[in-house]
N, CA, C and O of each residue as an XYZ file, in Angstrom:
680
protein
N     -70.155    -18.538     19.106
C     -70.024    -19.356     19.359
C     -69.723    -20.106     18.099
O     -68.702    -20.792     18.127
N     -70.229    -20.099     17.314
C     -69.703    -20.977     15.520
C     -68.497    -20.830     15.336
O     -67.862    -21.824     14.985
N     -67.748    -19.456     15.527
C     -66.536    -19.348     14.319
C     -65.901    -19.576     15.814
O     -64.678    -19.709     15.844
N     -66.412    -19.618     16.707
C     -65.057    -20.146     17.916
C     -65.209    -21.575     17.927
O     -64.151    -22.040     17.504
N     -65.925    -22.389     18.176
C     -65.563    -23.957     17.786
C     -65.334    -24.350     16.308
O     -65.378    -25.565     16.111
N     -65.022    -23.311     14.869
C     -64.635    -23.578     13.786
C     -62.793    -23.574     13.671
O     -61.757    -24.060     13.219
N     -63.400    -22.691     14.408
C     -61.235    -21.958     14.709
C     -60.487    -22.691     15.074
O     -59.402    -23.050     14.615
N     -61.714    -23.300     17.016
C     -60.702    -24.003     17.976
C     -60.424    -25.775     16.898
O     -59.412    -26.470     16.994
N     -61.612    -26.076     16.006
C     -61.759    -27.447     14.819
C     -60.467    -27.030     13.683
O     -59.744    -28.013     13.519
N     -60.073    -25.979     12.977
C     -59.185    -25.403     11.772
C     -57.408    -25.954     13.252
O     -56.433    -26.677     13.050
N     -58.053    -24.724     15.202
C     -56.334    -25.464     15.081
C     -55.748    -26.731     15.671
O     -54.545    -26.786     15.930
N     -56.576    -27.764     15.895
C     -56.338    -29.198     15.942
C     -56.174    -29.236     15.187
O     -54.972    -29.074     14.976
N     -57.214    -29.515     13.655
C     -56.607    -30.072     12.122
C     -54.499    -29.803     12.222
O     -53.473    -30.481     12.169
N     -54.900    -28.475     12.377
C     -53.597    -28.108     12.310
C     -52.206    -28.394     12.686
O     -51.096    -28.235     12.178
N     -52.842    -29.029     14.105
C     -51.629    -29.452     15.335
C     -51.481    -30.805     15.546
O     -50.783    -31.277     16.443
N     -52.415    -31.738     14.376
C     -52.410    -33.159     13.331
C     -51.756    -33.268     12.792
O     -51.000    -34.238     12.855
N     -51.653    -32.273     11.886
C     -50.263    -32.844     10.436
C     -49.391    -31.839     11.126
O     -48.297    -31.629     10.603
N     -49.693    -31.204     12.184
C     -47.664    -30.763     12.547
C     -47.174    -32.723     13.492
O     -45.949    -32.752     13.608
N     -47.714    -33.839     13.963
C     -47.427    -34.749     14.337
C     -46.991    -36.071     13.480
O     -46.405    -37.098     13.822
N     -47.722    -35.455     11.740
C     -47.101    -36.715     11.257
C     -46.208    -36.535     10.847
O     -45.552    -35.494     10.867
N     -45.861    -38.043     10.127
C     -44.755    -38.549     10.380
C     -43.489    -38.298      8.647
O     -43.772    -38.516      7.469
N     -42.383    -37.869      9.161
C     -41.612    -37.425      8.228
C     -42.003    -38.842      6.669
O     -42.202    -40.056      6.726
N     -41.954    -37.867      5.493
C     -42.289    -38.080      4.455
C     -40.389    -38.952      3.344
O     -39.547    -38.183      2.881
N     -40.222    -40.837      3.201
C     -39.609    -40.512      3.452
C     -40.096    -42.499      2.101
O     -40.886    -43.436      1.987
N     -38.534    -41.711      1.355
C     -38.612    -42.919      0.419
C     -39.616    -44.299     -0.330
O     -38.874    -45.105      0.231
N     -40.254    -44.882     -0.807
C     -40.562    -45.817     -1.073
C     -40.064    -46.624     -1.262
O     -40.432    -47.498     -0.477
N     -39.389    -46.935     -1.861
C     -37.965    -47.429     -2.571
C     -36.648    -46.658     -3.120
O     -36.497    -45.979     -4.136
N     -35.700    -47.029     -2.023
C     -34.453    -46.557     -2.054
C     -33.574    -47.285     -1.771
O     -33.892    -48.157     -0.962
N     -32.469    -47.289     -2.145
C     -30.869    -48.047     -2.076
C     -30.054    -46.927     -1.170
O     -30.263    -45.727     -1.345
N     -29.235    -47.349     -0.318
C     -28.597    -46.977      0.278
C     -27.499    -47.201      0.127
O     -27.493    -47.947     -0.852
N     -25.635    -46.935      0.719
C     -24.398    -47.131      1.251
C     -24.293    -46.454      2.324
O     -24.775    -45.342      2.542
N     -23.511    -47.260      3.181
C     -22.185    -46.431      4.164
C     -21.224    -45.998      3.230
O     -21.020    -46.409      2.088
N     -20.752    -45.252      3.769
C     -19.793    -44.637      2.704
C     -18.503    -44.802      2.583
O     -17.624    -44.157      2.011
N     -18.518    -46.032      3.383
C     -16.829    -47.134      2.995
C     -17.722    -48.364      2.349
O     -17.878    -49.421      2.961
N     -18.134    -48.182      1.410
C     -19.170    -49.001      1.351
C     -19.113    -50.286      1.533
O     -18.733    -51.145      0.737
N     -19.775    -50.489      3.356
C     -19.681    -51.505      3.881
C     -20.786    -52.580      4.073
O     -20.652    -53.791      3.893
N     -22.143    -51.774      4.559
C     -23.138    -51.757      4.361
C     -23.913    -51.358      3.492
O     -23.649    -50.181      3.248
N     -24.910    -51.802      2.768
C     -26.512    -51.226      1.928
C     -27.735    -52.054      2.073
O     -27.959    -53.217      2.407
N     -28.293    -51.252      1.779
C     -29.668    -51.565      2.418
C     -30.574    -51.257      1.569
O     -30.301    -50.251      0.914
N     -32.024    -51.988      1.223
C     -32.610    -51.502     -0.110
C     -33.656    -50.904      1.096
O     -33.347    -50.478      2.209
N     -34.682    -50.998      0.622
C     -35.966    -50.749      1.049
C     -37.601    -50.804     -0.802
O     -37.590    -50.346     -1.945
N     -38.304    -51.370     -0.229
C     -39.008    -51.168     -1.056
C     -40.482    -52.393     -0.086
O     -40.679    -53.212      0.812
N     -41.159    -51.521     -1.320
C     -42.990    -52.244     -0.360
C     -42.995    -52.304      0.692
O     -42.388    -53.371      0.608
N     -43.157    -52.116      2.233
C     -42.675    -51.988      3.543
C     -41.677    -53.175      3.463
O     -42.338    -54.053      4.018
N     -40.645    -53.676      3.162
C     -39.364    -54.030      3.412
C     -38.246    -53.881      2.744
O     -37.932    -53.489      1.620
N     -37.427    -54.486      4.176
C     -36.294    -54.441      3.692
C     -35.294    -55.010      3.808
O     -35.280    -55.679      4.840
N     -34.177    -55.091      3.075
C     -32.925    -55.609      3.436
C     -31.084    -55.434      3.334
O     -30.205    -55.190      2.508
N     -31.315    -55.834      5.184
C     -29.563    -55.295      5.116
C     -28.384    -56.795      4.891
O     -28.128    -57.838      5.492
N     -27.803    -55.854      3.256
C     -26.666    -56.701      3.291
C     -25.002    -56.233      3.880
O     -24.562    -55.084      3.914
N     -24.548    -57.033      4.152
C     -22.969    -56.309      4.346
C     -21.173    -56.520      3.332
O     -20.781    -57.676      3.491
N     -20.569    -56.007      2.791
C     -19.812    -57.130      1.951
C     -18.496    -56.442      2.608
O     -18.117    -55.457      3.241
N     -18.047    -57.709      1.986
C     -16.765    -58.592      3.278
C     -15.152    -58.131      2.182
O     -15.168    -58.808      1.153
N     -13.982    -57.239      2.251
C     -13.164    -56.621      1.206
C     -12.541    -58.341      1.899
O     -12.236    -58.247      3.087
N     -12.327    -59.921      1.236
C     -11.273    -60.326      1.490
C      -9.440    -60.127      1.133
O      -8.366    -59.999      1.721
N     -10.045    -60.213     -0.297
C      -8.123    -59.652     -0.856
C      -9.357    -58.588     -2.202
O     -10.549    -58.467     -2.487
N      -7.449    -57.865     -2.774
C      -7.493    -57.201     -3.733
C      -8.817    -58.072     -4.436
O      -9.850    -57.479     -4.746
N      -8.705    -59.022     -4.568
C      -9.699    -59.456     -6.241
C     -11.035    -60.437     -5.596
O     -11.714    -61.285     -6.177
N     -11.099    -59.954     -4.185
C     -12.429    -60.870     -3.510
C     -13.547    -60.193     -2.887
O     -13.217    -59.469     -1.947
N     -14.375    -60.222     -3.070
C     -15.446    -59.370     -2.490
C     -16.720    -60.377     -2.250
O     -17.164    -61.029     -3.195
N     -17.178    -60.450     -1.183
C     -18.144    -61.106     -0.451
C     -18.985    -60.138      0.037
O     -18.804    -59.281      0.901
N     -20.440    -60.546     -1.016
C     -22.042    -59.347     -0.804
C     -22.570    -60.618      0.182
O     -22.140    -61.749     -0.044
N     -23.538    -60.371      1.305
C     -24.365    -61.578      1.749
C     -25.412    -60.673      2.388
O     -24.977    -59.614      2.841
N     -26.392    -60.851      2.475
C     -28.230    -60.084      3.230
C     -27.365    -60.770      4.516
O     -26.468    -61.574      4.263
N     -27.606    -60.497      5.546
C     -27.110    -60.281      7.163
C     -28.787    -60.161      7.748
O     -29.066    -60.816      8.753
N     -29.378    -59.698      7.389
C     -31.197    -59.524      7.402
C     -32.272    -58.608      6.707
O     -32.370    -57.609      5.995
N     -32.832    -59.328      7.193
C     -34.242    -58.663      5.873
C     -35.890    -58.527      6.952
O     -36.128    -59.169      7.974
N     -36.550    -57.763      6.456
C     -37.333    -57.596      7.544
C     -38.630    -56.651      6.925
O     -38.841    -56.526      5.719
N     -39.506    -55.972      8.082
C     -40.085    -55.404      7.932
C     -39.770    -53.413      7.880
O     -38.636    -53.144      7.483
N     -40.435    -52.486      8.145
C     -39.319    -51.094      8.425
C     -40.941    -50.767      8.988
O     -41.934    -51.483      9.120
N     -40.578    -48.862      9.319
C     -42.220    -48.176      9.190
C     -41.256    -46.970     10.194
O     -40.592    -46.753     11.208
N     -41.868    -46.440      8.872
C     -41.058    -44.541      9.562
C     -42.541    -44.298     10.925
O     -43.670    -44.785     10.866
N     -42.078    -43.583     11.788
C     -42.279    -42.780     13.172
C     -41.387    -41.573     13.371
O     -40.190    -41.603     13.655
N     -42.133    -40.530     13.184
C     -41.782    -39.279     12.952
C     -40.309    -39.331     12.184
O     -39.930    -39.761     11.094
N     -39.780    -38.782     13.121
C     -37.869    -38.966     12.006
C     -37.446    -40.102     12.260
O     -36.848    -40.638     11.327
N     -37.532    -40.650     13.153
C     -37.006    -42.434     13.056
C     -37.867    -43.499     11.300
O     -38.983    -43.683     10.814
N     -36.595    -43.832     11.044
C     -36.846    -44.594      9.864
C     -36.660    -46.588     11.486
O     -35.772    -46.879     12.288
N     -37.581    -47.065     11.242
C     -37.410    -48.219     12.895
C     -37.914    -49.616     12.125
O     -39.061    -49.989     11.881
N     -36.051    -50.534     11.704
C     -36.242    -51.609     10.639
C     -36.865    -53.135     11.153
O     -36.074    -53.879     10.574
N     -37.689    -53.922     11.799
C     -37.805    -54.544     11.974
C     -37.447    -55.956     11.477
O     -38.124    -56.757     10.833
N     -35.791    -56.061     12.109
C     -35.767    -57.805     11.023
C     -37.025    -58.979     11.704
O     -37.969    -58.682     12.435
N     -36.633    -60.405     11.159
C     -37.516    -61.365     10.943
C     -36.830    -61.882     12.078
O     -37.492    -62.284     13.035
N     -35.535    -61.924     12.093
C     -34.950    -62.465     13.106
C     -35.001    -62.802     15.061
O     -34.570    -63.647     15.846
N     -35.864    -61.456     15.100
C     -36.247    -60.167     16.384
C     -35.186    -59.107     16.066
O     -34.927    -58.741     17.212
N     -34.557    -58.518     15.421
C     -33.553    -57.347     15.907
C     -34.307    -56.029     14.826
O     -34.865    -55.755     13.764
N     -33.548    -55.363     16.655
C     -33.931    -54.457     15.540
C     -32.804    -52.979     15.728
O     -31.848    -52.871     16.495
N     -33.468    -51.734     14.493
C     -32.650    -51.405     14.331
C     -33.058    -49.789     13.654
O     -33.268    -49.398     12.506
N     -33.044    -49.195     14.843
C     -34.005    -47.301     14.670
C     -32.368    -46.092     14.113
O     -31.303    -45.959     14.716
N     -32.835    -45.416     12.762
C     -32.291    -44.764     12.146
C     -32.686    -43.556     12.448
O     -33.761    -43.458     13.040
N     -31.966    -42.400     12.140
C     -32.821    -40.834     11.984
C     -32.787    -40.044     10.341
O     -31.732    -39.916      9.719
N     -33.571    -39.767     10.033
C     -33.751    -39.522      9.120
C     -33.046    -37.751      9.441
O     -33.281    -36.910     10.309
N     -31.842    -37.807      7.896
C     -31.509    -36.749      8.202
C     -31.977    -36.378      6.886
O     -32.839    -36.856      6.149
N     -30.584    -34.660      6.705
C     -31.430    -34.148      5.152
C     -30.732    -35.110      3.990
O     -29.729    -35.822      4.033
N     -31.352    -34.928      3.306
C     -31.491    -35.912      1.304
C     -31.463    -36.847      1.756
O     -30.554    -37.618      1.450
N     -32.565    -37.267      2.813
C     -32.516    -39.098      2.801
C     -31.652    -39.807      3.788
O     -31.588    -41.027      3.944
N     -30.660    -38.413      4.764
C     -29.946    -40.348      4.636
C     -30.238    -40.230      7.117
O     -30.565    -39.718      8.187
N     -29.573    -41.510      6.021
C     -29.974    -42.353      7.618
C     -29.026    -42.342      8.479
O     -28.004    -42.791      7.962
N     -28.761    -41.803     10.408
C     -28.310    -41.877     11.160
C     -28.267    -42.696     12.532
O     -28.901    -42.474     13.563
N     -27.210    -43.850     12.215
C     -27.789    -44.895     13.355
C     -28.414    -44.154     14.430
O     -28.333    -42.929     14.341
N     -28.980    -44.610     15.361
C     -29.554    -44.575     16.733
C     -29.173    -45.023     17.817
O     -28.472    -44.717     18.782
N     -30.436    -46.634     17.051
C     -29.819    -47.609     18.219
C     -29.249    -49.055     17.368
O     -30.073    -49.716     16.737
N     -28.255    -49.340     17.397
C     -28.057    -50.675     16.030
C     -27.940    -51.726     16.810
O     -26.926    -51.476     17.462
N     -28.609    -53.418     17.376
C     -28.219    -53.979     17.797
C     -27.203    -55.272     16.880
O     -27.806    -56.290     16.539
N     -25.902    -55.162     16.581
C     -24.844    -56.474     16.786
C     -25.045    -55.141     15.467
O     -25.744    -55.376     14.481
N     -24.375    -53.863     15.636
C     -23.822    -53.062     14.430
C     -23.214    -51.962     15.040
O     -23.838    -50.938     15.320
N     -21.654    -52.177     15.325
C     -21.194    -51.055     16.309
C     -19.903    -49.794     15.656
O     -19.181    -48.999     16.259
N     -20.111    -50.172     13.846
C     -19.599    -49.795     13.031
C     -19.856    -48.687     12.490
O     -19.141    -47.709     12.269
N     -21.147    -48.941     12.246
C     -21.954    -48.046     11.642
C     -22.327    -46.294     10.685
O     -23.448    -45.828     10.887
N     -21.783    -45.838     10.149
C     -21.628    -44.323     11.392
C     -23.189    -43.661      9.985
O     -23.284    -42.441     10.122
N     -23.764    -43.954      9.365
C     -24.156    -44.443      8.252
C     -25.359    -43.917      7.326
O     -26.332    -43.658      8.034
N     -25.510    -43.765      6.454
C     -25.869    -45.120      4.720
C     -26.708    -43.769      4.394
O     -27.233    -42.959      5.158
N     -26.651    -43.818      3.188
C     -26.850    -42.521      2.356
C     -27.099    -43.205      1.165
O     -26.527    -44.107      0.553
N     -28.371    -42.359      0.957
C     -28.867    -42.835     -0.787
C     -28.029    -43.018     -2.016
O     -27.851    -41.981     -2.654
N     -27.467    -44.122     -2.496
C     -27.589    -44.001     -4.090
C     -27.911    -44.119     -5.527
O     -27.264    -44.046     -6.572
N     -29.460    -44.380     -5.120
C     -30.771    -44.250     -5.974
C     -31.260    -44.029     -5.130
O     -30.772    -44.314     -4.036
N     -33.109    -43.084     -5.327
C     -34.427    -43.015     -4.877
C     -35.693    -43.360     -6.126
O     -36.280    -42.730     -7.005
N     -35.679    -44.445     -5.698
C     -36.828    -45.242     -6.354
C     -38.165    -43.664     -6.898
O     -37.769    -42.541     -6.588
N     -39.429    -43.752     -7.561
C     -40.635    -42.850     -7.377
C     -41.554    -44.309     -6.905
O     -41.027    -45.409     -6.740
N     -42.946    -44.033     -6.748
C     -43.373    -44.833     -6.758
C     -44.022    -46.086     -7.389
O     -44.650    -47.120     -7.162
N     -43.348    -45.164     -8.505
C     -43.915    -47.067     -9.764
C     -42.824    -47.068    -10.226
O     -42.552    -47.179    -11.421
N     -41.872    -46.912     -9.087
C     -40.327    -47.536     -9.743
C     -39.745    -47.239    -10.241
O     -38.890    -48.104    -10.428
N     -39.463    -46.004    -10.940
C     -39.120    -45.657    -12.131
C     -37.714    -44.585    -11.196
O     -38.003    -44.369    -10.019
N     -36.732    -44.155    -11.540
C     -35.928    -43.610    -10.857
C     -36.252    -41.986    -10.759
O     -36.729    -41.361    -11.706
N     -35.923    -41.388     -9.466
C     -36.151    -39.917     -8.772
C     -34.653    -40.060     -9.207
O     -34.256    -39.589    -10.273
N     -33.946    -40.642     -8.450
C     -32.043    -39.570     -8.457
C     -31.442    -40.682     -8.434
O     -31.543    -41.905     -8.348
N     -30.691    -39.686     -8.556
C     -29.603    -41.481     -8.817
C     -27.386    -40.852     -8.405
O     -26.779    -39.781     -8.413
N     -27.108    -41.992     -8.190
C     -25.259    -40.645     -7.966
C     -23.762    -41.751     -7.287
O     -23.200    -42.779     -6.906
N     -23.791    -41.446     -7.358
C     -22.219    -41.674     -6.452
C     -21.380    -40.813     -5.038
O     -21.557    -39.604     -5.194
N     -20.692    -41.052     -3.975
C     -20.874    -40.899     -3.111
C     -19.543    -41.062     -2.995
O     -18.879    -41.973     -3.490
N     -19.092    -39.995     -2.208
C     -18.019    -40.624     -1.286
C     -17.118    -41.570     -0.201
O     -17.835    -41.895      0.745
N     -16.655    -41.747     -0.164
C     -15.690    -42.586      0.856
C     -16.781    -41.582      2.064
O     -17.354    -42.161      2.987
N     -16.879    -40.461      1.905
C     -17.911    -39.894      3.872
C     -19.416    -39.775      3.886
O     -20.017    -39.277      4.839
N     -20.292    -40.467      2.292
C     -20.659    -40.149      2.075
C     -21.942    -39.233      1.882
O     -23.133    -39.255      2.192
N     -21.232    -38.582      1.339
C     -21.379    -37.043      0.569
C     -21.578    -37.224     -0.931
O     -21.109    -38.032     -1.732
N     -22.457    -36.170     -1.049
C     -23.440    -36.589     -2.856
C     -21.103    -36.396     -3.974
O     -20.168    -35.954     -3.307
N     -20.942    -36.739     -5.142
C     -19.659    -37.002     -5.806
C     -20.376    -36.637     -5.775
O     -21.430    -36.584     -5.141
N     -19.217    -35.766     -7.602
C     -19.548    -36.594     -8.992
C     -20.407    -35.650    -10.137
O     -20.214    -34.434    -10.158
N     -21.864    -36.629    -11.579
C     -23.205    -35.875    -11.792
C     -23.505    -37.176    -10.060
O     -23.037    -38.042     -9.322
N     -24.732    -36.227    -10.425
C     -26.425    -36.659     -9.484
C     -27.267    -35.742    -10.831
O     -27.377    -34.555    -11.138
N     -27.859    -37.348    -11.501
C     -28.491    -37.343    -12.087
C     -30.746    -37.120    -11.382
O     -31.235    -37.612    -10.365
N     -31.068    -36.720    -11.870
C     -32.976    -35.890    -11.086
C     -33.622    -37.283    -12.800
O     -32.991    -37.906    -13.654
N     -34.743    -37.168    -12.550
C     -35.643    -38.040    -12.901
C     -36.883    -37.747    -12.596
O     -37.478    -37.784    -11.519
N     -37.469    -37.224    -14.477
C     -39.261    -36.726    -13.779
C     -40.014    -38.280    -13.846
O     -39.471    -39.071    -14.616
N     -41.252    -38.780    -13.077
C     -42.351    -40.537    -13.090
C     -42.327    -40.914    -14.300
O     -42.682    -42.091    -14.368
N     -41.920    -40.202    -15.912
C     -41.708    -41.371    -17.295
C     -40.291    -41.773    -16.351
O     -40.405    -42.939    -15.973
N     -39.227    -41.257    -15.952
C     -38.490    -41.561    -16.331
C     -37.033    -40.913    -17.047
O     -35.852    -41.105    -17.339
N     -37.980    -40.163    -17.055
C     -37.127    -38.445    -18.377
C     -35.912    -38.151    -17.263
O     -36.060    -38.211    -16.042
N     -34.660    -37.814    -17.978
C     -33.683    -36.619    -16.807
C     -34.044    -35.469    -16.859
O     -34.275    -34.983    -17.965
N     -34.218    -34.596    -15.533
C     -35.521    -32.935    -15.670
C     -33.782    -32.154    -15.275
O     -33.404    -31.071    -15.722
N     -33.036    -33.001    -14.414
C     -32.154    -32.290    -14.274
C     -30.497    -32.762    -13.497
O     -30.649    -33.470    -12.501
N     -29.255    -32.493    -13.799
C     -28.091    -32.949    -13.414
C     -28.017    -32.301    -12.837
O     -28.824    -31.404    -12.594
N     -26.909    -32.524    -12.344
C     -26.484    -32.156    -10.465
C     -24.645    -32.133    -10.435
O     -24.065    -33.191    -10.192
N     -24.241    -31.490    -10.569
C     -21.908    -31.938    -10.221
C     -21.910    -31.361     -9.189
O     -21.899    -30.139     -9.044
N     -21.932    -32.604     -7.927
C     -20.652    -32.590     -7.174
C     -19.540    -32.298     -6.197
O     -19.921    -32.364     -5.029
N     -19.028    -32.175     -6.263
C     -17.792    -32.284     -5.048
C     -17.451    -31.593     -3.744
O     -17.228    -30.465     -3.305
N     -17.547    -33.257     -3.227
C     -17.454    -33.269     -1.325
C     -18.654    -33.190     -0.611
O     -18.818    -32.951      0.585
N     -19.459    -33.417     -1.475
C     -21.217    -33.008     -0.802
C     -21.316    -31.778     -0.639
O     -21.873    -31.371      0.380
N     -20.587    -30.489     -1.995
C     -21.018    -28.911     -2.538
C     -20.963    -29.521     -3.349
O     -20.223    -30.340     -3.895
N     -22.555    -28.708     -3.502
C     -23.685    -28.342     -5.311
C     -22.449    -26.846     -6.287
O     -22.241    -25.647     -6.103
N     -22.113    -27.574     -6.970
C     -20.851    -27.135     -8.013
C     -22.225    -26.642     -8.573
O     -22.794    -25.641     -8.137
N     -22.708    -27.432     -9.574
C     -23.396    -26.473    -10.259
C     -24.402    -26.987    -10.778
O     -24.240    -27.884    -11.606
N     -25.922    -26.477    -10.364
C     -27.253    -26.877    -10.646
C     -27.201    -26.393    -11.870
O     -26.501    -25.550    -12.430
N     -28.377    -27.322    -12.290
C     -29.443    -28.283    -14.563
C     -27.371    -27.764    -15.587
O     -27.033    -26.997    -16.489
N     -26.602    -28.826    -14.616
C     -25.204    -28.928    -15.935
C     -25.607    -30.216    -17.095
O     -26.617    -30.920    -17.100
N     -24.567    -30.229    -17.942
C     -25.106    -30.488    -18.911
C     -23.682    -31.522    -19.347
O     -22.521    -31.148    -19.515
N     -24.248    -32.907    -19.451
C     -22.873    -33.730    -20.326
C     -23.794    -34.288    -21.027
O     -24.943    -33.900    -21.241
N     -22.938    -35.759    -21.589
C     -23.530    -36.627    -22.704
C     -24.130    -37.159    -22.268
O     -24.915    -37.533    -23.140
N     -24.500    -37.700    -21.048
C     -25.264    -39.058    -20.414
C     -26.552    -39.436    -20.850
O     -27.673    -39.040    -20.529
N     -26.070    -40.461    -21.815
C     -27.758    -40.670    -22.073
C     -28.239    -42.207    -21.469
O     -27.501    -43.176    -21.290
N     -29.706    -42.115    -21.217
C     -29.911    -42.936    -19.820
C     -31.373    -43.802    -21.332
O     -31.846    -43.194    -22.292
N     -31.557    -44.782    -21.060
C     -32.176    -45.361    -22.075
C     -33.087    -46.363    -21.283
O     -33.848    -47.117    -21.889
């Protein structure tokens, strides 16, 4: 009887661990593939920015909403201070795929360009192409801010892991 109750308890704990929310970076900067939208997540709050290209020499970036966020399962839910709600599915490599967008029809997805460790030191950073895929050199850091890996990407495909470049981060 004792073994049966222990095995039921272990089964129950494993079921609960399966229902756990997906890990999402506590501090992250994301951008849309065309650079129109930016999302900054920090300490349970968010700020959503929109960039408008008025002319070749005039660019306007303004915050259009901010508020609090939560992670529920595979979804990131943004609740703005003005009552709007934005829901994203969390994809591979912390990509956000829009599910429900109050007042945003042209947003296809948001992709991280900088993710920070919990101590706010950089974890990874790099550039994206116009489709939101990793492109060029991406740097990966330990929690003390030291580069631990460099990867070279082209159109989202990993070209070379442990790439050596002359970039120095101070």
